C-alpha positions as CSV (number, residue, x, y, z in Angstrom):
1,M,25.6,79.4,-119.4
2,K,26.5,78.0,-122.7
3,L,24.0,77.3,-125.5
4,L,24.7,74.3,-127.8
5,R,22.6,73.3,-130.8
6,T,22.9,69.8,-132.3
7,N,24.4,69.6,-135.7
8,S,26.5,67.3,-137.9
9,E,29.7,68.1,-135.9
10,I,28.5,66.6,-132.7
11,S,29.3,63.0,-133.6
12,T,32.9,64.0,-134.5
13,L,33.3,66.0,-131.3
14,F,32.2,63.1,-129.1
15,A,33.8,60.3,-131.0
16,G,37.1,60.4,-129.0
17,Q,35.2,60.3,-125.7
18,L,32.5,57.7,-126.2
19,C,31.8,54.9,-128.7
20,R,28.2,54.4,-129.4
21,K,26.0,52.5,-131.8
22,T,24.2,54.0,-134.7
23,T,21.0,55.3,-133.4
24,Q,18.0,53.3,-134.6
25,C,14.9,55.1,-135.7
26,A,12.5,55.2,-132.8
27,I,9.4,56.2,-134.7
28,T,8.2,54.9,-138.1
29,I,5.5,57.1,-139.6
30,T,3.1,55.2,-141.8
31,I,0.7,57.3,-143.8
32,A,-2.5,55.2,-144.0
33,F,-5.1,55.9,-146.6
34,A,-7.1,52.6,-146.1
35,L,-10.9,52.9,-145.7
36,V,-12.5,51.1,-142.9
37,F,-15.7,50.3,-144.7
38,S,-16.6,48.0,-147.5
39,F,-17.4,50.3,-150.4
40,S,-14.9,51.6,-152.9
41,T,-11.3,52.2,-151.7
42,P,-9.6,55.1,-153.4
43,A,-6.1,54.7,-154.9
44,L,-3.7,57.6,-155.0
45,A,-6.2,60.1,-156.3
46,D,-4.8,63.6,-156.6
47,V,-2.0,65.5,-154.9
48,R,-1.3,69.0,-156.2
49,K,1.9,71.0,-155.7
50,N,-0.2,74.0,-154.6
51,D,-2.1,72.1,-151.9
52,I,-1.5,73.8,-148.6
53,V,-0.4,71.7,-145.6
54,M,-0.5,73.5,-142.3
55,G,-0.3,77.0,-143.9
56,Q,2.4,76.2,-146.4
57,S,2.2,74.8,-149.9
58,M,3.3,71.2,-150.4
59,S,6.1,72.2,-152.8
60,D,7.4,75.0,-150.4
61,R,7.3,72.6,-147.5
62,G,9.3,70.0,-149.5
63,L,6.9,67.2,-148.8
64,K,6.7,64.2,-151.0
65,A,3.2,63.3,-152.4
66,T,3.1,60.2,-150.2
67,F,3.1,62.4,-147.1
68,C,0.1,64.4,-148.3
69,P,-3.6,63.5,-148.4
70,S,-4.6,62.4,-151.9
71,V,-8.1,63.7,-152.7
72,E,-10.1,64.5,-155.8
73,S,-12.4,67.3,-154.7
74,N,-11.5,70.6,-156.2
75,Y,-12.2,72.8,-153.2
76,V,-11.1,71.5,-149.8
77,Y,-10.7,72.7,-146.2
78,L,-9.7,70.6,-143.3
79,V,-9.8,72.2,-139.8
80,D,-10.2,71.1,-136.2
81,E,-12.5,72.6,-133.6
82,D,-9.6,74.6,-132.2
83,G,-9.1,76.3,-135.6
84,T,-6.0,74.4,-136.6
85,V,-6.1,74.3,-140.4
86,Y,-4.4,71.1,-141.7
87,F,-5.2,71.1,-145.4
88,E,-6.5,73.6,-148.0
89,R,-7.1,73.4,-151.7
90,S,-8.6,76.5,-153.4
91,A,-10.5,77.1,-150.1
92,D,-11.2,80.8,-150.8
93,T,-12.7,80.2,-154.3
94,P,-16.4,81.0,-154.5
95,V,-18.4,78.1,-155.8
96,Q,-21.9,76.6,-155.6
97,I,-22.4,74.4,-152.5
98,A,-25.8,72.8,-153.3
99,S,-27.6,71.3,-150.3
100,V,-24.8,72.2,-147.9
101,T,-26.8,75.4,-147.9
102,K,-29.2,73.7,-145.5
103,I,-26.8,73.9,-142.6
104,M,-27.5,77.7,-142.6
105,T,-31.2,77.0,-143.0
106,A,-31.1,74.9,-139.8
107,I,-29.1,77.6,-137.9
108,I,-31.7,80.3,-138.7
109,A,-34.6,78.1,-137.9
110,R,-33.1,77.1,-134.5
111,E,-32.3,80.8,-133.6
112,H,-35.7,82.2,-134.5
113,A,-38.2,79.5,-133.5
114,S,-38.8,76.8,-130.9
115,T,-38.7,73.1,-131.9
116,D,-42.5,72.8,-131.3
117,T,-43.3,75.6,-133.8
118,E,-46.0,74.4,-136.2
119,I,-44.8,74.1,-139.8
120,V,-47.4,73.9,-142.5
121,V,-46.3,72.6,-145.9
122,S,-47.4,74.8,-148.8
123,S,-47.8,73.7,-152.4
124,N,-44.7,75.6,-153.2
125,A,-42.7,73.5,-150.7
126,A,-44.3,70.2,-151.6
127,T,-43.6,70.6,-155.3
128,V,-40.0,72.1,-155.2
129,G,-38.6,68.8,-156.5
130,E,-35.2,67.1,-156.3
131,S,-34.3,65.6,-152.9
132,S,-37.3,65.3,-150.7
133,A,-38.5,64.4,-147.2
134,G,-41.7,63.1,-148.7
135,L,-43.9,66.0,-147.5
136,R,-47.2,66.8,-149.2
137,T,-49.3,70.0,-149.5
138,G,-51.2,70.7,-146.3
139,D,-49.0,68.5,-144.1
140,V,-48.5,69.8,-140.6
141,L,-45.5,68.9,-138.5
142,S,-43.3,70.4,-135.7
143,L,-40.1,72.3,-136.5
144,D,-38.3,69.4,-134.7
145,D,-39.6,67.0,-137.3
146,A,-39.2,69.5,-140.2
147,L,-35.5,69.9,-139.2
148,K,-35.0,66.2,-139.3
149,G,-36.7,66.2,-142.8
150,L,-34.3,69.0,-143.8
151,M,-31.0,67.5,-142.6
152,V,-31.4,63.7,-142.7
153,P,-32.7,63.1,-146.2
154,S,-31.8,66.6,-147.4
155,G,-35.4,67.6,-148.0
156,N,-35.9,70.6,-150.3
157,D,-39.6,70.4,-149.3
158,A,-38.7,70.8,-145.7
159,A,-36.4,73.7,-146.5
160,I,-39.1,75.7,-148.2
161,A,-41.7,74.9,-145.5
162,I,-39.3,75.9,-142.7
163,A,-38.2,79.1,-144.5
164,E,-41.8,80.2,-145.2
165,C,-43.1,79.5,-141.6
166,V,-40.1,80.8,-139.6
167,G,-39.6,83.6,-142.2
168,K,-43.1,84.9,-141.4
169,T,-42.0,85.2,-137.7
170,I,-38.8,87.0,-138.7
171,Y,-40.6,89.3,-141.1
172,E,-43.3,90.3,-138.6
173,Q,-40.8,90.9,-135.8
174,A,-38.7,93.1,-138.1
175,K,-41.8,95.0,-139.2
176,S,-43.0,95.5,-135.6
177,A,-39.5,96.9,-134.7
178,G,-39.6,99.3,-137.7
179,E,-36.8,97.5,-139.5
180,T,-36.6,96.9,-143.2
181,L,-35.1,93.6,-144.4
182,K,-33.4,93.4,-147.7
183,D,-33.0,90.6,-150.2
184,A,-29.7,89.3,-151.6
185,S,-29.9,92.0,-154.3
186,G,-30.3,94.8,-151.8
187,N,-33.9,95.4,-152.4
188,D,-36.4,96.1,-149.6
189,I,-38.5,93.0,-148.7
190,Q,-42.2,93.9,-148.7
191,G,-45.5,92.0,-148.9
192,D,-47.6,89.6,-147.0
193,D,-47.3,86.2,-148.6
194,N,-45.0,83.1,-148.5
195,N,-42.6,84.6,-151.0
196,T,-42.1,87.6,-148.7
197,Y,-41.5,85.3,-145.7
198,L,-39.1,83.2,-147.8
199,A,-37.2,86.3,-148.7
200,A,-37.0,87.4,-145.1
201,F,-35.7,84.1,-144.1
202,V,-33.0,84.2,-146.8
203,S,-32.1,87.7,-145.8
204,T,-31.4,86.5,-142.3
205,M,-29.2,83.7,-143.7
206,N,-27.0,86.3,-145.4
207,A,-26.9,88.4,-142.3
208,K,-25.8,85.4,-140.2
209,A,-23.1,84.5,-142.7
210,Q,-21.6,88.0,-142.3
211,E,-21.9,87.7,-138.5
212,L,-19.9,84.4,-138.7
213,G,-17.1,86.1,-140.6
214,C,-17.9,84.5,-144.0
215,T,-16.0,86.5,-146.6
216,D,-17.6,85.3,-149.9
217,S,-21.0,83.7,-149.3
218,V,-24.4,84.6,-150.8
219,F,-27.6,82.7,-150.1
220,E,-30.6,83.1,-152.4
221,N,-32.8,80.2,-151.2
222,P,-32.9,77.8,-148.2
223,H,-32.2,74.6,-150.1
224,G,-29.2,75.2,-152.4
225,L,-30.7,74.4,-155.8
226,D,-28.9,76.5,-158.4
227,N,-30.5,75.8,-161.8
228,H,-33.6,76.8,-163.8
229,Q,-35.8,79.1,-161.6
230,F,-33.2,79.0,-158.8
231,A,-30.2,80.0,-160.9
232,G,-28.4,83.1,-159.6
233,N,-25.5,84.3,-157.6
234,L,-25.7,81.8,-154.7
235,H,-22.3,80.6,-153.7
236,S,-19.8,80.1,-150.8
237,T,-16.3,78.9,-150.2
238,A,-14.9,75.8,-148.5
239,K,-13.5,78.0,-145.8
240,D,-16.8,79.8,-145.3
241,V,-18.6,76.6,-145.1
242,S,-16.3,75.4,-142.4
243,K,-17.2,78.5,-140.3
244,I,-20.9,77.8,-140.8
245,A,-20.6,74.0,-140.0
246,M,-18.5,74.6,-136.9
247,Y,-21.0,77.1,-135.6
248,A,-23.9,74.8,-136.2
249,M,-22.2,71.9,-134.5
250,Q,-21.9,73.9,-131.2
251,D,-25.6,73.3,-130.9
252,E,-26.1,69.8,-129.3
253,Y,-29.6,69.6,-130.7
254,F,-28.3,70.2,-134.2
255,R,-25.6,67.6,-133.6
256,S,-28.1,65.0,-132.5
257,I,-30.1,65.4,-135.7
258,V,-27.2,65.3,-138.2
259,D,-25.9,62.1,-136.5
260,L,-29.1,60.2,-137.3
261,P,-28.8,57.5,-139.9
262,E,-32.6,57.6,-140.3
263,A,-35.5,59.3,-138.6
264,T,-39.3,59.0,-138.4
265,L,-41.2,62.3,-139.0
266,K,-44.5,62.7,-137.2
267,V,-46.9,64.3,-139.7
268,K,-50.6,65.3,-139.6
269,R,-51.9,64.6,-143.1
270,G,-55.6,65.0,-143.9
271,G,-56.5,64.9,-140.2
272,A,-54.6,61.6,-139.6
273,D,-51.3,61.0,-138.0
274,V,-48.7,59.6,-140.4
275,D,-45.2,58.4,-139.9
276,V,-42.7,59.4,-142.7
277,I,-39.5,57.4,-142.5
278,V,-36.4,59.2,-143.9
279,K,-32.8,58.0,-144.3
280,S,-29.6,60.0,-144.2
281,T,-27.6,60.9,-147.3
282,D,-24.4,60.7,-145.2
283,E,-23.0,57.3,-145.9
284,L,-20.2,57.6,-143.3
285,L,-22.6,57.5,-140.4
286,G,-22.3,54.1,-138.6
287,R,-19.6,53.0,-141.1
288,Y,-16.6,55.1,-140.2
289,D,-15.3,55.5,-136.7
290,G,-16.2,58.9,-135.2
291,A,-18.3,60.2,-138.2
292,C,-21.0,62.4,-136.8
293,G,-22.5,64.3,-139.8
294,I,-23.2,66.8,-141.1
295,K,-24.5,67.6,-144.7
296,T,-24.2,66.4,-148.3
297,G,-25.1,68.2,-151.5
298,N,-25.1,67.7,-155.2
299,T,-26.2,69.7,-158.2
300,P,-24.8,69.7,-161.8
301,L,-23.2,73.1,-161.1
302,A,-21.9,72.4,-157.6
303,G,-20.9,68.8,-158.2
304,P,-21.0,66.3,-155.3
305,C,-20.3,68.1,-152.0
306,F,-19.9,67.1,-148.4
307,A,-19.4,69.1,-145.2
308,G,-18.4,66.3,-142.8
309,A,-17.5,66.1,-139.1
310,C,-15.6,63.4,-137.3
311,E,-14.7,63.1,-133.6
312,R,-12.1,60.6,-132.5
313,N,-9.7,60.5,-129.5
314,G,-11.1,63.8,-128.3
315,K,-10.3,65.6,-131.6
316,M,-13.1,66.9,-133.8
317,L,-12.3,67.4,-137.4
318,Y,-14.3,69.3,-140.1
319,A,-13.7,68.2,-143.7
320,I,-15.3,70.5,-146.4
321,L,-15.2,68.9,-149.8
322,L,-16.8,70.8,-152.8
323,D,-17.0,69.8,-156.4
324,S,-15.9,66.2,-156.0
325,T,-15.7,63.7,-158.9
326,S,-18.6,61.5,-157.7
327,E,-21.0,61.1,-154.8
328,Q,-18.8,58.3,-153.5
329,Q,-15.6,60.1,-153.9
330,R,-16.6,62.9,-151.6
331,F,-16.9,60.4,-148.8
332,D,-13.7,58.7,-149.8
333,D,-12.0,62.1,-149.7
334,A,-13.3,62.8,-146.3
335,V,-12.0,59.4,-145.0
336,T,-8.6,60.1,-146.5
337,L,-8.4,63.5,-144.8
338,Y,-9.6,62.1,-141.4
339,D,-7.2,59.2,-141.6
340,W,-4.3,61.5,-142.6
341,V,-4.7,63.6,-139.5
342,Y,-5.5,60.8,-137.0
343,D,-2.8,58.5,-138.2
344,N,-0.2,61.2,-138.3
345,Y,-0.5,62.3,-134.6
346,V,2.3,60.3,-133.0
347,M,3.9,60.2,-129.5
348,Y,7.5,61.3,-130.0
349,D,10.1,60.3,-127.4
350,L,12.3,63.2,-126.4
351,A,15.2,61.0,-125.4
352,H,16.9,59.3,-128.3
353,S,20.3,57.9,-127.2
354,D,21.9,54.5,-127.3
355,V,24.2,55.4,-124.4
356,K,22.9,54.2,-121.1
357,V,24.1,54.5,-117.5
358,Q,22.8,53.3,-114.1
359,M,21.4,56.3,-112.2
360,S,20.6,56.1,-108.4
361,T,18.3,58.7,-106.8
362,D,15.9,58.4,-103.9
363,N,17.1,54.9,-103.1
364,T,16.1,53.8,-106.6
365,T,18.5,52.7,-109.3
366,R,17.5,52.5,-112.9
367,E,19.1,52.6,-116.4
368,V,18.6,55.9,-118.1
369,P,19.7,57.3,-121.5
370,V,22.6,59.7,-121.5
371,V,21.5,62.8,-123.5
372,A,24.6,64.8,-122.9
373,E,28.0,64.9,-121.3
374,V,28.1,68.2,-119.3
375,S,31.3,70.1,-118.6
376,L,32.5,70.4,-115.0
377,K,34.2,73.8,-114.9
378,A,36.2,73.0,-111.7
379,W,38.1,70.3,-113.5
380,V,40.2,70.3,-116.6
381,D,38.9,67.2,-118.3
382,K,35.8,66.0,-116.5
383,T,32.2,65.8,-117.6
384,V,29.1,64.4,-115.9
385,P,26.7,62.2,-117.9
386,A,23.2,63.8,-118.0
387,T,19.7,62.7,-118.7
388,F,16.3,64.3,-118.8
389,A,14.4,64.8,-115.5
390,N,11.8,62.4,-117.1
391,P,13.8,60.1,-119.3
392,D,10.5,58.6,-120.6
393,A,9.0,62.0,-121.6
394,V,7.0,62.1,-124.8
395,V,5.2,64.8,-126.7
396,E,2.4,64.4,-129.2
397,V,3.3,65.8,-132.6
398,F,1.7,66.0,-136.1
399,A,4.3,64.4,-138.4
400,P,3.7,66.2,-141.7
401,L,4.3,69.5,-139.9
402,G,8.1,68.8,-140.0
403,N,11.0,67.2,-138.2
404,I,11.9,68.0,-134.6
405,S,14.9,70.0,-133.6
406,Q,16.5,70.7,-130.2
407,T,18.6,73.1,-128.2
408,F,20.5,72.4,-125.0
409,E,21.4,75.0,-122.4
410,F,23.8,74.0,-119.7
411,N,24.5,75.5,-116.3
412,D,28.1,76.5,-115.3
413,I,29.0,73.7,-112.8
414,T,31.8,75.0,-110.6
415,G,31.4,72.7,-107.6
416,S,30.2,69.3,-106.6
417,V,27.2,67.8,-108.4
418,R,24.8,65.0,-107.3
419,A,22.7,62.6,-109.3
420,G,19.3,64.3,-110.0
421,D,20.7,67.9,-109.7
422,V,19.3,70.1,-112.5
423,I,22.2,71.1,-114.6
424,G,20.5,72.5,-117.7
425,R,17.4,72.6,-119.9
426,A,16.5,71.2,-123.3
427,T,14.0,72.8,-125.6
428,F,12.3,71.0,-128.5
429,Y,10.9,72.6,-131.7
430,Q,8.8,71.7,-134.6
431,R,8.6,74.2,-137.5
432,N,10.5,76.7,-135.2
433,E,7.7,76.5,-132.6
434,V,8.4,75.3,-129.1
435,I,6.7,72.0,-128.5
436,D,8.3,71.0,-125.1
437,E,10.9,71.9,-122.6
438,I,12.5,69.6,-120.0
439,D,15.2,69.9,-117.3
440,I,18.5,68.1,-117.8
441,V,19.8,66.4,-114.7
442,A,23.1,64.8,-113.6
443,C,23.2,61.0,-113.7
444,E,26.1,60.6,-111.3
445,N,27.7,62.1,-108.2
446,V,30.9,64.0,-108.9
447,D,32.8,65.8,-106.1
448,A,34.5,69.1,-106.5
449,P,38.4,69.0,-106.4
450,S,40.0,69.0,-103.0
451,I,42.2,71.9,-102.0
452,F,45.4,70.2,-103.1
453,E,43.8,69.1,-106.4
454,S,42.6,72.6,-107.0
455,I,46.2,73.9,-106.8
456,G,47.3,71.6,-109.5
457,I,44.2,72.2,-111.6
458,W,44.7,76.0,-111.3
459,W,48.2,75.7,-112.7
460,D,47.1,73.4,-115.4
461,K,44.3,75.8,-116.5
462,F,46.7,78.7,-116.4
463,T,49.2,77.0,-118.7
464,R,46.4,75.9,-121.0
465,I,45.0,79.5,-121.3
466,L,48.5,80.7,-122.1
467,S,48.9,78.1,-124.9
468,G,45.4,78.8,-126.3
469,Q,43.9,75.5,-125.2
470,P,40.5,75.1,-123.6
471,D,40.8,75.1,-119.8
472,C,37.9,72.6,-119.3
473,A,36.2,69.8,-121.1
474,E,33.5,70.7,-123.7
475,S,29.9,69.9,-123.1
476,V,28.6,67.4,-125.7
477,I,25.1,66.7,-126.8
478,I,24.4,63.0,-127.4
479,N,20.7,63.1,-127.8
480,E,19.5,63.0,-131.4
481,C,16.2,64.1,-133.0
482,E,14.8,61.1,-134.9
483,L,13.3,61.9,-138.3
484,L,9.6,62.1,-138.7
485,I,9.8,62.8,-142.4
486,D,12.7,61.7,-144.6
487,K,12.8,64.2,-147.5
488,S,15.8,62.5,-149.2
């Protein structure tokens, strides 16, 4: 077998055998940053040389700024549900995450209490301030409704109420088991009041973060406020937040809540049933195709934040954006990232050749592209045109990852060959990773030399070997890999 790799010499090698037109580009990659909803459309915002695209910095990868997502958030992590990381910006830097904290609050509540658990709103919960679900001291509601109040309008009141009530269960279970819970500072949690239960809940949040593989996350409260009485060491990273968000979204119940544009909370207030209507802080819900949550956040220290999820064409993306330049920009950045991935997945034709022949197999004749001329070893100067076993084969590729390359491996053909016979194999690569393999087949029937022809050929080959000439025709690759990215 002989291994050939396409390079700039191929056209020269084949020029004397075949005249062909200049190959036209089969794929045009357009990087679209357009928003699909009516509010502000970002212009080219911010592309930084140290932004990491698919594990390599933009500058090292040699990508132009126009091929990279332009976002203004300072800490960014874009990953799909399979763990493929598309984009990073300072993703391991510890920063405040504001109400994005509430994702972990919901996780702990779901894992330690049933949705019909009774939640009683304390004065501490009702008066916490900032974003609210509109709860009042003495209100009673189910955990189901409290979680809606937590995640839909980002209720700090719901966060405290959940943490106190579920935290009591956590604390009492640990106490019964002879276990001692510790707060974020490492101190033993002791007591028998709401502050104790709140601390037990937060302790469980931190334990869960470690369990999920978070490397630099500390929770000190269930809501994410970080100033005045809540100032402290609470922080996380964009990468850690992605782990927490992806874990939470495995829960269909959680997914159903964060996908709600609004919700009605059933509350018992002063002995009467009251409906409290809350609206989502996620402006992408219902306005961007595939958007399905999950949590916003904003404090003066954290800046506008968003942990978003989007599912389209069977692909779920998680965009973590921390410390953006405005509440609107965090959503614009999320859309830019989503579009950048979805628009850059393209179907790439493996066969790129202007040379065509008629190929007849199984009583069917069709025109096929000639991807190579393969040497027939039994002859001195004959080749057989070859195509792919499936001339229409395509492979889905992510364009910014890099251009496609190919290698062809041909069999030694020493006898007759028939149209459709496998005579080699082509392998396609992107970023040195195999993305597809396909058989190479003969396009025509070519008989082996007759006995009398073989005698003359044997003599011809003998004299060629003596004179240092090749004793058979060279195999030639015609197929070209069309550019996905033109770096010139």
